[in-house]
N, C-alpha and C positions, 0 to 999 in steps of 0.2 A: 396524495402524492402524484403530481403530474410534472412531466418534464417537457420542455419546449423543443428539445433537439432529438433527432433520430440518429443513432450511432451507426457507423459503417459496421458491416458484419464482422470484419477482422478486429475492429476496435472492441466490439461487444465480446468476442471470444477472448481477447487479451485481458479485458477487465475481469471476466470470469476466471481466467487462469490466475490473475492476481488475488482474487478472492480465495481460491483454493490454496494459494501459497502464502496467505496472510501471516500465519504464525511463523513460518520459516523466514519471511521477510523481517518480522519483528526481531527474531533471533539474529539475523544477519546484520541488521542495523546496530544492535548492541555489540556484536562482535567487531564490526568496523569501527565503532566509536572507541572500544577498548584498544583496538590495534593502533588507531591514530593517536590516542592519548598516551599510551604506554610504550610505544616503540620509538627508538631514537632514530630520527631521520635528519640527514643533512641536506636541506633543500637549497643551500647556497650554491648557485651556479656561477657566481662571480669569482672566477679564477684569475682574472687579469688584474686584480687590485682594486682599490677604491672602496667605497662604502656600500654595504648591502642595503637593499630597500626593504628587507624583511625585518620584522620586529626583533629586538634583541632579547626581550624577556621570554623565557621558555613557556610561560603561561600564555602569552600573547601568540607565540608561534603555534601552540597546540590549538588555540581558539581559531586562528586563521586557517589552519589545515582542516578543522572540523567544518567551518563555514564554506570553504571553497572546494570540498571534496564532492565531485559531480555525482558519483554513484550513490554516496550516502544521502545527498540531497534528493535525488530521484526516488530512492527507496522510502525516505521519510515522507515525501509528498504523497506517494501512493498509499502508504500505511495510514497516514493522517486522514486522507480522503475516505478510506474505507471505515476507519474508526468514527469519523464525524457522521457519515451516513448511517452506520450501524446504530450508533447511540440515539439518533433521531428517529429511528424506525419504531412503529408499533410492535407490540410483543409478538404477534403472529408472524410478522415479517422477519424479526430477529430469529424466531424459531426456525423459519425456512432457511436462513443463512447458516445457522448452526447445524441443521440436519443435512443440508445439501452440500455445503462447502467445507465445513469444519469438522465433520465426523469422519474419523478414520478407523477402520476401513469402511468405505461406503457400501452398505448392504441394502439400502432402500432404493426403489425406483421412484420416479416422479409420482406415481400413483400412491405408493406407500408414504411418501413425504406429505402429499396432499391429505391423505387420510389422517395422519397424525396431527395436522395443524388445527382443526379439520376444515378443509375447503375442497372444492372440485379441482381436478387436474388442470383444467384451463385457467382457473383463478390462480393456482400456484405458478403457472407459467407467466401470467400477467404480473404477479408480484415480483417474480424474478426479473422480468423486463424493467419494471419500475426501479428496482434496487440497482441494477447494473447501469441504467440510464442516469440515475441520480449520482452515482459515483463518477461516471463520465462527465457529467455537468460540473461537479466539484473540481475535477482534474482539468477541465477545459479541453477535453479530448472530443474529437468528432468522428 
């Protein structure tokens, strides 16, 4: 696993925070989808008469709202990038992600995580850097 880009420090931290929040993001995506599909919204701003440019079918309106919802699209893009990178990782890299980012409450230090994989602490940091850089590359972040 090699990456051609070097992420900015703030971007690296942001991707790490998205890794920590991955499961909450997946739940939020599902909640947003349910909210969009099952709440009645009147998006028609055409109060002056004439014909609306929105689809007249309720199914088409829901589909249009799902496709054009900015927050939902952003969350899905991030979750999909994490999932894509995670599924393509070797087992020891996946174990690092599960131990470091997805275990609550976090009781292990980097030393403890490295011992459990088992690799050196420096190798664990290098693995982390590769994972975060790969996610940044998939997202197109710099």
